[in-house]
C-alpha positions in Angstrom: -11.7 2.5 13.8 -7.9 3.2 14.0 -6.8 6.6 12.8 -3.1 7.0 12.2 -1.6 10.4 11.6 1.9 10.7 10.2 3.7 14.0 9.9 6.7 14.2 7.5 8.9 16.9 6.2 8.1 17.5 2.5 10.3 16.1 -0.1 9.4 12.5 -0.6 8.0 11.2 -3.9 4.4 10.3 -4.2 5.5 6.6 -4.6 7.4 6.8 -1.3 4.4 8.3 0.6 2.1 5.7 -1.0 4.5 2.9 0.0 4.6 4.2 3.6 0.8 4.4 3.7 0.6 0.7 2.6 3.2 -0.4 5.2 1.5 1.5 8.0 -1.9 0.1 7.0 -0.5 -3.4 6.9 1.0 -3.1 10.3 -2.2 -1.8 11.9 -4.2 -4.5 10.2 -1.8 -7.2 11.3 -1.7 -6.0 15.0 -5.3 -5.0 15.7 -8.7 -6.6 15.1 -9.7 -3.7 12.9 -11.3 -4.4 9.5 -9.1 -3.1 6.7 -11.8 -0.7 5.4 -12.0 0.9 8.9 -8.3 1.8 9.0 -7.5 5.4 8.3 -4.1 6.8 7.5 -3.5 10.6 7.2 -0.2 11.9 6.0 0.7 15.6 6.6 3.6 17.0 4.8 5.3 20.1 6.4 7.5 22.4 4.3 11.1 22.0 5.4 11.3 25.7 6.2 8.4 25.3 8.6 10.0 22.6 10.6 12.8 23.4 13.0 15.1 21.5 15.4 17.1 23.4 17.9 16.0 26.7 16.3 17.4 25.6 12.9 15.0 24.8 10.1 15.4 21.7 8.1 16.0 23.9 5.0 18.9 25.5 6.9 20.2 22.1 7.9 20.1 21.0 4.3 22.1 24.0 3.2 24.7 23.5 5.8 25.3 19.9 5.1 25.9 20.0 1.4 
């Protein structure tokens, strides 16, 4: 039973996340012998001020770029 976990910074629409889930599910179904009902996809959304790169949060990066 494949279990795929995706971590994203928050900010995408529900439709974008749903589309991504569909595409990930389709890729796993296409490339493994798993039955579709056995494929699990978990999406974790992290607030942008809880995700940092190089000691700068994504929120801070957003503010500095625009």
